N, C-alpha and C positions, 0 to 999 in steps of 0.2 A: 508553509504552515497549513494551507488549505487541504493538502493531500495527506496529512498526517494523522487525522482522526481515524481511530481504529487500528493503529499500529500495535497495540497490545495483543491483537489477535493474530499477528503476522506469523510467528513461527508455529502456532498451534494448527492453524489451517494449512500452512505450508507442509507440516509433517504428514498430514492426511494424504496430500498429493504425492509426496516423495515416497511414503511407505506403501502406497497402492500402485505406484506406476514407475517403472524403471525408465531412466532417461533414454537409453537406446536398447530396445528389446532385442533378443538374440535372433528372432525369426524375421524373415523378409516379409514385407507387406504393410497393410494399414494397421495402425495402433492408435490409441488415444484414451481419453477420459472426458467425462462431463460431471460437473457437480452443480446441483440445484437445490437451493434452500431458502429459508426465510428467517429474518431475526426481528426481534421487537426489543425496544429499549428506550432510552433517553439520550438526546444529543444536545450539546450546548456549543454554539458557534455564532459569531457575528459576520463572518466572512463568506461562508458558502450559502447559496441560495438553495440549491437542490442537487440531486444526483439522479441517475436514470433518465437522462434527457428532460429533466423538469418534472418527472413523475413522483419524486419523493422529496417533499419539502423538509429542509433542515432548519431553517430560521424564518422569522416573520418579515414581511415587507416593510413594516414601519418600525423605526428605531427610536426609542425614547431619548436615549442619551449616549453620546459616543464616549463618554467617561465611565460608563458602567460595563460590567462583565456580561456575557450572554445569558439569556434566560433559557430554562430547560424546555425541550420540545419532545413529545412523545412520537416516536416514529416506527415504522415498519420497514425493514430493509431487505432487499433481495440479496442473495449470495450466489452468484453464477460464475462458473469458471469452466474452461474447456481447452483441450488440445487435440488436434488431429495431426497425425504424423505418418510419414512413409519411410520404411527402412529399406535401403537398396540390398541387392543380393550379397554384397560383400559383408553385411551385418555391421559394418563400422560407421556408416554414414546415414544420417537421418535429416529429413527436411520437416518443418513443423509450422503450424499455425495455431495461434490460441492466445490465452492470457494466463496469468499466474493467480492463484488464490491469494498469495501473499501481496500482490498488487491490488486486487479487488477489495480486500478489507481495508485498504488505505484510501478507499474511495478513488482509486486510480484505475480506470477502465482501459488501460493501455493494452493494445493488440500487438502480439509479436509474430513476426514472420521471419524464419531463419533456418540455420543449418547447424547440426552438430556432427563432429567427427571424432571417432575414438582412435587414438594413436597408442598402440600397445606399449604398456609400461611407462608411458608419459602422461596420459590423461585424456579427457574428453574436452575438446575445444568448441566453443559455441560463438556464433555471430548472429545477431538478429536486429532487424529493423523494428522500431517502435512508433506506434501511432495510436491516437485516441479517437475512437469513432463518436461522432456527434450524437448519434441516436441513444447511446448509453453514457454519455459524458457528464461532466460537472458543470454546473452553472454557478457563478459567483456574482456578487452584487457589483454593478458598474462603478457605483460610488458607495462603498460600505459605510461611510461616515455621515451620510445625509440623514438629518433629523426631521421627524414630524411629517414626513412625506412618504409616499410609496416608492421604495427603492426599485430600480429596474435591474433585472438580472441580465447576464450576458454569458456566452459560451467561453470556457477555458480549455484550450487544446494543448497537448503536448506531443512532440515528435522527436526522434533521436535514434540511438543505437546502444546495443549492450554487447559486451564481450564477456566470456566466461571461460574458466579453466577448472574443471572438476577432476578430482582424483589425481591431484598434482603429483607426478613422478610415482604413481602407485599408492600414494597416501590417502588419507581422509581429508585432505585439505582442499578448499575451494576458494578461488579468487574471482571476483566480479568487478567490472567497471562499466559505468553507464554514463551517457551524456544525453541531456534532453533540452529542448527549447520550449518554453512556456509562451503561448500567445493568448491574449485575451481580446475578444472581438471589440469591445468598447471599454477601454481602460480609462476611467474617469475619477480615479481615487482623489478625494479632496476637492473636486470641482465646485461643490456647493459652499466651500469655506473661503474666508478671506486669506488666501495664501498667494504668495508671489509665484511666478513660473518656476523659479529654482526650487522653492519648497514643494511645489506640486510634483516636480520630477523625482523628488526623494521618496515619494510614495508609490512609484510605478511598480507593479507586480510582475511585469513581463521580464524575461531573461532566460538564464540557463541554469539547469540542475546538474551537478556533477556529483557522482557517488562512487566510492570504492570501498568494498567490503571484503573481509576475510572470514571464512567460516571453517570450523573444524569439528568433525563428529568423532566422538569416542564411543566405541561399542558397535553393535550391529542392530539393524531394524529387526532381525529375527528374534532377538532377545530383548534387550533394552539399549537405548542409545542416549547420549548426552551431547547436544550440539551447542556450541558457543560461536557467537558472532561479534565482530567489532567492525564499525563502519565509520568512515569519514564522509560527511555530507556537506556540500556547498551549494547554497542557493545564490548564485551569482546574478542577482536581479538588477535590472536598470535603475530601480529606486534604492539608493544606498541605505536608506532608513529601513527598507524591507529586506534587504540582503542580509544573509547570515550564514554562518558555518559552525560546525562542531562535530561531536561524535555521538554515536548511539551504540549501546552494548546490549546484547540479549543472550539469554540462556534458555534452552528447551530440553526437557527431559521426556523421552518417549519410552513408555513402559509397555511391553507386550505381556498381557495378562492371560493369554491362552484362549482357546475356543473362539478365535476371531475377534477378541476384545483388545483394544489398545487404549491407553490413557496418556495424554500429552499435557504437560504443564509448561507454561512459558511466563518469563518475566523480561521486561525491557526497561532500559534507563537511557536517557539522552540529555545532553547539556549543549546549549547553543547561545551564541553571542551575535548580535546584530552589529552592522558596520558603523552607522551614523545615528545622530540624534534625530528622533522623530519630531517633525515640525509641529505636529498637532499637540503633542504631550510634553515636549521639551525634555525628553529623556532618551537615552539609548536602551532599547529593549534587550532583555535576556530571558530565556526560558528553559525550563526543565521538563522532561518528558518521562512519565512513569506509567507503567501498565502491567497487567497480569491476566492470564487467561487459563482455563482448564477445559480441554476438549476430550470427549469420550467417542470412540469409534467401535462399531460392531459390524462385522461382516456376516452375511447370511441371515440376517434378521427377517422375520416374518416368513420364513421358509424359502426366501430368495436365494439364488445361487451366490457363490462366494465372490463373484465380480461386483455385487452390490455391497456398499458400505454406508451405514448410517452414521452421521456425526452430529454431535450436539456440543455446543460451546457456551460457556458463561465467562464474560470478560468485563474488564474495567480499564479505561484509558483516560489519562489526564495530561493536557499540555498547559503547564502553569507559567504565565508570562508576568514580567515585572509591570508591564502595561496590561491592565485587566481586560481591556477591550478585546485583546487578541487571545484570551484563554479559550480553550476548547475541551470538551469532555464527552465521553461515550460510555455508557453502561448498556450492555447487551446480552440477551440470550438467543441463540440460533440453533436451528436444526436443518439438516440437509441430507441428500442421498448422493453418493458418488458411485459412478458406473465406469469400470474400465472395460476396454475391449481391444 
């Protein structure tokens, strides 16, 4: 649940990357993109301490009550994504290093290093290693339930691998599968409470994230396109009260308005159930995820060449839990510049 704030912006910012940058360019040599931006808004979370290596605080050190939902906090958020790639002379194979905008807006600073290969009439296959650099990473509270004291933060890292198959058999279908491991430097959830060792084990946030998603695009980015996505998500965490699984559905409409302008509208919905009764609250948690965003893109703005694209986004995201303490919310407006090369 800590990496899901901002999921409403997923497909909107993803579309800027996809529409501005082909996965395997046809010419040999170096290619890539960089997107730099800034957002401002309100965040609600009790679980995440900060992002950006501790430079952007998302919640307060002191917790009044573990039975209350999170309080609102005004924040300024960076939005940074990049990819550097090299296409070999056969124009069918590409190696790359970078991250995805769709990951970054989930507060997931995972870096990917991998390879893509285009098999004619079959599709583009990709394999990448995933890791989260500490300098840009997420910090969570070591014991998020500690009341009336200054909570201590700790690093949360992920590592794993992602497989993808795009343009399946010449169609607009894309399949993705990923597996990651979550590690928290000092996982002390519930240590300040009067819980037994077995109950404390139920709150452990370390473990594995498994995800499989199917995407299909109707239309073409040259005119307008409609992208639908269905995903199965499993957080197979060591603490069974924190472990959950479920599905997430999203739809994205990309409209090419001409003169270098594009408009992207996205909606997302998810439904998840936890595995076991939470020992603090005496109930099994469930949560629904709902969000929407609108993003506007303009190429060649301020007299810049067409390789520069301005993007502006307004979005809202809510993760509503049966147990109020775990609720999270994000309202944001962001602007950025994307440069392809």
